[in-house]
ZADOVEX-468961 format. One record per residue: residue in one letter; x, y, z of N, C-alpha, C in turn. Coordinates in Angstrom, 2 decimals. Example, Ala and Ser with C-alpha at 12.3 -4.5 7.8 and 13.67 -1.06 7.14 Angstrom:
// residues 2
<r vovex="A" n_c1="13.19" n_c2="-5.69" n_c3="7.80" ca_c1="12.30" ca_c2="-4.50" ca_c3="7.80" c_c1="13.20" c_c2="-3.30" c_c3="7.80"/>
<r vovex="S" n_c1="12.85" n_c2="-2.25" n_c3="7.08" ca_c1="13.67" ca_c2="-1.06" ca_c3="7.14" c_c1="12.90" c_c2="0.03" c_c3="7.87"/>
//
This chain:
// residues 77
<r vovex="M" n_c1="4.06" n_c2="13.40" n_c3="-7.02" ca_c1="4.54" ca_c2="12.90" ca_c3="-5.76" c_c1="5.03" c_c2="11.47" c_c3="-5.97"/>
<r vovex="E" n_c1="6.15" n_c2="11.13" n_c3="-5.36" ca_c1="6.71" ca_c2="9.79" ca_c3="-5.49" c_c1="6.59" c_c2="9.05" c_c3="-4.17"/>
<r vovex="I" n_c1="6.06" n_c2="7.82" n_c3="-4.24" ca_c1="5.86" ca_c2="6.98" ca_c3="-3.07" c_c1="6.48" c_c2="5.62" c_c3="-3.36"/>
<r vovex="E" n_c1="7.19" n_c2="5.08" n_c3="-2.38" ca_c1="7.73" ca_c2="3.72" ca_c3="-2.52" c_c1="6.70" c_c2="2.74" c_c3="-1.96"/>
<r vovex="I" n_c1="6.42" n_c2="1.70" n_c3="-2.76" ca_c1="5.47" ca_c2="0.66" ca_c3="-2.36" c_c1="6.25" c_c2="-0.63" c_c3="-2.11"/>
<r vovex="I" n_c1="6.05" n_c2="-1.21" n_c3="-0.95" ca_c1="6.68" ca_c2="-2.49" ca_c3="-0.61" c_c1="5.55" c_c2="-3.48" c_c3="-0.34"/>
<r vovex="S" n_c1="5.65" n_c2="-4.66" n_c3="-0.94" ca_c1="4.61" ca_c2="-5.67" ca_c3="-0.73" c_c1="5.22" c_c2="-6.93" c_c3="-0.14"/>
<r vovex="F" n_c1="4.40" n_c2="-7.68" n_c3="0.59" ca_c1="4.85" ca_c2="-8.88" ca_c3="1.29" c_c1="3.91" c_c2="-10.03" c_c3="1.02"/>
<r vovex="G" n_c1="4.40" n_c2="-11.25" n_c3="1.29" ca_c1="3.59" ca_c2="-12.46" ca_c3="1.21" c_c1="2.97" c_c2="-12.67" c_c3="-0.15"/>
<r vovex="K" n_c1="1.71" n_c2="-13.14" n_c3="-0.15" ca_c1="1.05" ca_c2="-13.44" ca_c3="-1.41" c_c1="0.79" c_c2="-12.19" c_c3="-2.24"/>
<r vovex="I" n_c1="0.78" n_c2="-11.03" n_c3="-1.62" ca_c1="0.60" ca_c2="-9.79" ca_c3="-2.38" c_c1="1.82" c_c2="-9.54" c_c3="-3.27"/>
<r vovex="A" n_c1="2.99" n_c2="-9.89" n_c3="-2.80" ca_c1="4.22" ca_c2="-9.69" ca_c3="-3.58" c_c1="4.25" c_c2="-10.57" c_c3="-4.83"/>
<r vovex="E" n_c1="3.42" n_c2="-11.62" n_c3="-4.87" ca_c1="3.40" ca_c2="-12.49" ca_c3="-6.04" c_c1="2.85" c_c2="-11.78" c_c3="-7.28"/>
<r vovex="F" n_c1="1.92" n_c2="-10.84" n_c3="-7.09" ca_c1="1.36" ca_c2="-10.14" ca_c3="-8.25" c_c1="1.69" c_c2="-8.65" c_c3="-8.25"/>
<r vovex="M" n_c1="2.33" n_c2="-8.19" n_c3="-7.20" ca_c1="2.67" ca_c2="-6.77" ca_c3="-7.12" c_c1="4.09" c_c2="-6.64" c_c3="-6.62"/>
<r vovex="A" n_c1="5.02" n_c2="-6.49" n_c3="-7.53" ca_c1="6.42" ca_c2="-6.37" ca_c3="-7.14" c_c1="6.66" c_c2="-5.03" c_c3="-6.46"/>
<r vovex="N" n_c1="7.64" n_c2="-5.00" n_c3="-5.56" ca_c1="8.00" ca_c2="-3.74" ca_c3="-4.92" c_c1="8.37" c_c2="-2.73" c_c3="-5.99"/>
<r vovex="Q" n_c1="7.98" n_c2="-1.49" n_c3="-5.78" ca_c1="8.22" ca_c2="-0.50" ca_c3="-6.81" c_c1="8.08" c_c2="0.91" c_c3="-6.26"/>
<r vovex="R" n_c1="8.52" n_c2="1.84" n_c3="-7.07" ca_c1="8.29" ca_c2="3.25" ca_c3="-6.79" c_c1="7.21" c_c2="3.72" c_c3="-7.74"/>
<r vovex="L" n_c1="6.24" n_c2="4.40" n_c3="-7.20" ca_c1="5.15" ca_c2="4.93" ca_c3="-8.00" c_c1="5.18" c_c2="6.45" c_c3="-7.96"/>
<r vovex="T" n_c1="4.96" n_c2="7.05" n_c3="-9.09" ca_c1="4.74" ca_c2="8.49" ca_c3="-9.13" c_c1="3.26" c_c2="8.68" c_c3="-9.35"/>
<r vovex="V" n_c1="2.61" n_c2="9.31" n_c3="-8.40" ca_c1="1.17" ca_c2="9.44" ca_c3="-8.45" c_c1="0.78" c_c2="10.92" c_c3="-8.34"/>
<r vovex="D" n_c1="-0.17" n_c2="11.30" n_c3="-9.14" ca_c1="-0.70" ca_c2="12.65" ca_c3="-9.08" c_c1="-2.13" c_c2="12.59" c_c3="-8.56"/>
<r vovex="G" n_c1="-2.49" n_c2="13.53" n_c3="-7.73" ca_c1="-3.86" ca_c2="13.61" ca_c3="-7.24" c_c1="-4.18" c_c2="12.66" c_c3="-6.10"/>
<r vovex="I" n_c1="-3.20" n_c2="11.91" n_c3="-5.63" ca_c1="-3.43" ca_c2="11.00" ca_c3="-4.50" c_c1="-2.78" c_c2="11.63" c_c3="-3.28"/>
<r vovex="K" n_c1="-3.64" n_c2="11.98" n_c3="-2.31" ca_c1="-3.15" ca_c2="12.71" ca_c3="-1.15" c_c1="-3.28" c_c2="11.95" c_c3="0.16"/>
<r vovex="T" n_c1="-4.07" n_c2="10.85" n_c3="0.14" ca_c1="-4.30" ca_c2="10.10" ca_c3="1.37" c_c1="-4.12" c_c2="8.61" c_c3="1.14"/>
<r vovex="T" n_c1="-4.00" n_c2="7.88" n_c3="2.24" ca_c1="-3.87" ca_c2="6.43" ca_c3="2.13" c_c1="-5.15" c_c2="5.80" c_c3="1.59"/>
<r vovex="A" n_c1="-6.31" n_c2="6.39" n_c3="1.87" ca_c1="-7.56" ca_c2="5.85" ca_c3="1.32" c_c1="-7.58" c_c2="5.99" c_c3="-0.20"/>
<r vovex="Q" n_c1="-7.13" n_c2="7.11" n_c3="-0.72" ca_c1="-7.06" ca_c2="7.30" ca_c3="-2.17" c_c1="-6.03" c_c2="6.35" c_c3="-2.77"/>
<r vovex="L" n_c1="-4.92" n_c2="6.12" n_c3="-2.07" ca_c1="-3.90" ca_c2="5.19" ca_c3="-2.55" c_c1="-4.46" c_c2="3.78" c_c3="-2.63"/>
<r vovex="K" n_c1="-5.21" n_c2="3.34" n_c3="-1.62" ca_c1="-5.81" ca_c2="2.01" ca_c3="-1.65" c_c1="-6.73" c_c2="1.85" c_c3="-2.86"/>
<r vovex="D" n_c1="-7.56" n_c2="2.85" n_c3="-3.10" ca_c1="-8.46" ca_c2="2.79" ca_c3="-4.27" c_c1="-7.65" c_c2="2.67" c_c3="-5.56"/>
<r vovex="F" n_c1="-6.59" n_c2="3.46" n_c3="-5.68" ca_c1="-5.74" ca_c2="3.44" ca_c3="-6.87" c_c1="-5.09" c_c2="2.07" c_c3="-7.05"/>
<r vovex="L" n_c1="-4.52" n_c2="1.53" n_c3="-5.98" ca_c1="-3.83" ca_c2="0.24" ca_c3="-6.06" c_c1="-4.78" c_c2="-0.89" c_c3="-6.41"/>
<r vovex="E" n_c1="-6.00" n_c2="-0.86" n_c3="-5.87" ca_c1="-6.96" ca_c2="-1.91" ca_c3="-6.17" c_c1="-7.44" c_c2="-1.85" c_c3="-7.61"/>
<r vovex="Q" n_c1="-7.39" n_c2="-0.67" n_c3="-8.22" ca_c1="-7.71" ca_c2="-0.56" ca_c3="-9.65" c_c1="-6.54" c_c2="-1.04" c_c3="-10.50"/>
<r vovex="E" n_c1="-5.32" n_c2="-0.71" n_c3="-10.10" ca_c1="-4.13" ca_c2="-1.10" ca_c3="-10.85" c_c1="-3.81" c_c2="-2.59" c_c3="-10.71"/>
<r vovex="F" n_c1="-4.10" n_c2="-3.15" n_c3="-9.55" ca_c1="-3.82" ca_c2="-4.56" ca_c3="-9.24" c_c1="-5.12" c_c2="-5.20" c_c3="-8.74"/>
<r vovex="P" n_c1="-6.02" n_c2="-5.59" n_c3="-9.65" ca_c1="-7.33" ca_c2="-6.13" ca_c3="-9.25" c_c1="-7.30" c_c2="-7.25" c_c3="-8.21"/>
<r vovex="P" n_c1="-6.31" n_c2="-8.16" n_c3="-8.22" ca_c1="-6.33" ca_c2="-9.21" ca_c3="-7.18" c_c1="-6.25" c_c2="-8.63" c_c3="-5.76"/>
<r vovex="L" n_c1="-5.70" n_c2="-7.43" n_c3="-5.62" ca_c1="-5.58" ca_c2="-6.80" ca_c3="-4.30" c_c1="-6.95" c_c2="-6.51" c_c3="-3.69"/>
<r vovex="A" n_c1="-7.93" n_c2="-6.22" n_c3="-4.53" ca_c1="-9.28" ca_c2="-5.89" ca_c3="-4.04" c_c1="-9.94" c_c2="-7.07" c_c3="-3.34"/>
<r vovex="G" n_c1="-9.52" n_c2="-8.30" n_c3="-3.66" ca_c1="-10.13" ca_c2="-9.48" ca_c3="-3.07" c_c1="-9.40" c_c2="-10.02" c_c3="-1.86"/>
<r vovex="I" n_c1="-8.41" n_c2="-9.28" n_c3="-1.38" ca_c1="-7.58" ca_c2="-9.76" ca_c3="-0.27" c_c1="-7.68" c_c2="-8.78" c_c3="0.89"/>
<r vovex="K" n_c1="-7.75" n_c2="-9.30" n_c3="2.11" ca_c1="-7.63" ca_c2="-8.43" ca_c3="3.28" c_c1="-6.16" c_c2="-8.09" c_c3="3.46"/>
<r vovex="Y" n_c1="-5.88" n_c2="-6.83" n_c3="3.71" ca_c1="-4.50" ca_c2="-6.41" ca_c3="3.91" c_c1="-4.45" c_c2="-5.17" c_c3="4.78"/>
<r vovex="K" n_c1="-3.27" n_c2="-4.91" n_c3="5.31" ca_c1="-3.04" ca_c2="-3.71" ca_c3="6.12" c_c1="-1.98" c_c2="-2.86" c_c3="5.43"/>
<r vovex="L" n_c1="-2.02" n_c2="-1.58" n_c3="5.73" ca_c1="-1.00" ca_c2="-0.66" ca_c3="5.23" c_c1="-0.14" c_c2="-0.19" c_c3="6.40"/>
<r vovex="A" n_c1="1.13" n_c2="-0.05" n_c3="6.11" ca_c1="2.04" ca_c2="0.58" ca_c3="7.06" c_c1="2.66" c_c2="1.78" c_c3="6.35"/>
<r vovex="L" n_c1="2.64" n_c2="2.91" n_c3="7.00" ca_c1="3.21" ca_c2="4.13" ca_c3="6.45" c_c1="4.48" c_c2="4.43" c_c3="7.22"/>
<r vovex="N" n_c1="5.60" n_c2="4.42" n_c3="6.50" ca_c1="6.90" ca_c2="4.68" ca_c3="7.11" c_c1="7.12" c_c2="3.82" c_c3="8.36"/>
<r vovex="K" n_c1="6.85" n_c2="2.52" n_c3="8.22" ca_c1="7.09" ca_c2="1.48" ca_c3="9.22" c_c1="6.11" c_c2="1.49" c_c3="10.40"/>
<r vovex="T" n_c1="4.98" n_c2="2.20" n_c3="10.26" ca_c1="3.97" ca_c2="2.22" ca_c3="11.30" c_c1="2.64" c_c2="1.77" c_c3="10.70"/>
<r vovex="I" n_c1="2.07" n_c2="0.69" n_c3="11.26" ca_c1="0.78" ca_c2="0.20" ca_c3="10.77" c_c1="-0.28" c_c2="1.26" c_c3="11.06"/>
<r vovex="I" n_c1="-1.09" n_c2="1.54" n_c3="10.04" ca_c1="-2.12" ca_c2="2.56" ca_c3="10.21" c_c1="-3.50" c_c2="1.90" c_c3="10.13"/>
<r vovex="Q" n_c1="-4.43" n_c2="2.46" n_c3="10.88" ca_c1="-5.81" ca_c2="1.96" ca_c3="10.90" c_c1="-6.75" c_c2="2.94" c_c3="10.22"/>
<r vovex="E" n_c1="-6.38" n_c2="4.21" n_c3="10.19" ca_c1="-7.25" ca_c2="5.24" ca_c3="9.64" c_c1="-6.59" c_c2="5.88" c_c3="8.42"/>
<r vovex="T" n_c1="-7.31" n_c2="6.78" n_c3="7.79" ca_c1="-6.78" ca_c2="7.49" ca_c3="6.64" c_c1="-5.74" c_c2="8.51" c_c3="7.09"/>
<r vovex="V" n_c1="-4.60" n_c2="8.50" n_c3="6.41" ca_c1="-3.49" ca_c2="9.39" ca_c3="6.74" c_c1="-3.06" c_c2="10.12" c_c3="5.48"/>
<r vovex="E" n_c1="-2.63" n_c2="11.37" n_c3="5.63" ca_c1="-2.14" ca_c2="12.15" ca_c3="4.50" c_c1="-0.77" c_c2="11.65" c_c3="4.08"/>
<r vovex="L" n_c1="-0.55" n_c2="11.57" n_c3="2.78" ca_c1="0.72" ca_c2="11.12" ca_c3="2.23" c_c1="1.59" c_c2="12.31" c_c3="1.82"/>
<r vovex="K" n_c1="2.92" n_c2="12.09" n_c3="1.89" ca_c1="3.88" ca_c2="13.08" ca_c3="1.43" c_c1="4.84" c_c2="12.41" c_c3="0.45"/>
<r vovex="S" n_c1="5.40" n_c2="13.19" n_c3="-0.44" ca_c1="6.38" ca_c2="12.65" ca_c3="-1.37" c_c1="7.54" c_c2="12.07" c_c3="-0.57"/>
<r vovex="G" n_c1="7.99" n_c2="10.89" n_c3="-0.99" ca_c1="9.08" ca_c2="10.20" ca_c3="-0.30" c_c1="8.62" c_c2="9.21" c_c3="0.74"/>
<r vovex="D" n_c1="7.32" n_c2="9.15" n_c3="1.01" ca_c1="6.80" ca_c2="8.18" ca_c3="1.97" c_c1="7.00" c_c2="6.76" c_c3="1.45"/>
<r vovex="T" n_c1="7.08" n_c2="5.82" n_c3="2.38" ca_c1="7.12" ca_c2="4.40" ca_c3="2.05" c_c1="5.86" c_c2="3.76" c_c3="2.60"/>
<r vovex="V" n_c1="5.15" n_c2="3.06" n_c3="1.72" ca_c1="3.92" ca_c2="2.37" ca_c3="2.12" c_c1="4.14" c_c2="0.88" c_c3="1.93"/>
<r vovex="A" n_c1="3.97" n_c2="0.12" n_c3="3.00" ca_c1="4.06" ca_c2="-1.33" ca_c3="2.94" c_c1="2.65" c_c2="-1.90" c_c3="2.90"/>
<r vovex="I" n_c1="2.45" n_c2="-2.88" n_c3="2.02" ca_c1="1.16" ca_c2="-3.56" ca_c3="1.90" c_c1="1.36" c_c2="-4.98" c_c3="2.41"/>
<r vovex="M" n_c1="0.65" n_c2="-5.32" n_c3="3.48" ca_c1="0.90" ca_c2="-6.59" ca_c3="4.16" c_c1="-0.37" c_c2="-7.43" c_c3="4.26"/>
<r vovex="P" n_c1="-0.28" n_c2="-8.71" n_c3="3.90" ca_c1="-1.43" ca_c2="-9.60" ca_c3="4.07" c_c1="-1.62" c_c2="-9.90" c_c3="5.55"/>
<r vovex="P" n_c1="-2.74" n_c2="-10.50" n_c3="5.92" ca_c1="-2.93" ca_c2="-10.87" ca_c3="7.32" c_c1="-1.80" c_c2="-11.79" c_c3="7.80"/>
<r vovex="F" n_c1="-1.44" n_c2="-11.64" n_c3="9.03" ca_c1="-0.39" ca_c2="-12.49" ca_c3="9.61" c_c1="-0.72" c_c2="-12.72" c_c3="11.08"/>
<r vovex="S" n_c1="-0.13" n_c2="-13.77" n_c3="11.62" ca_c1="-0.35" ca_c2="-14.05" ca_c3="13.05" c_c1="0.99" c_c2="-14.40" c_c3="13.67"/>
<r vovex="G" n_c1="1.08" n_c2="-14.13" n_c3="14.94" ca_c1="2.31" ca_c2="-14.41" ca_c3="15.68" c_c1="2.41" c_c2="-15.87" c_c3="16.06"/>
<r vovex="G" n_c1="3.60" n_c2="-16.26" n_c3="16.46" ca_c1="3.74" ca_c2="-17.66" ca_c3="16.81" c_c1="4.69" c_c2="-17.87" c_c3="17.92"/>
//
């Protein structure tokens, strides 16, 4: 399965935007675990995931071609 990963802010400093081909990863929770192993600094940062431009709070099933954005905390102004 191929997933596009987009990162923002300080996360983009150590994790460039990229396309990942992942096997055995079916949910956003599994993807988070995988990314935190591949990019250890990510494990120490609070962040949110957006799946296909929608911020998600719970575990969601992934499909090939999905876009996942990884966003650090932000506030409005």
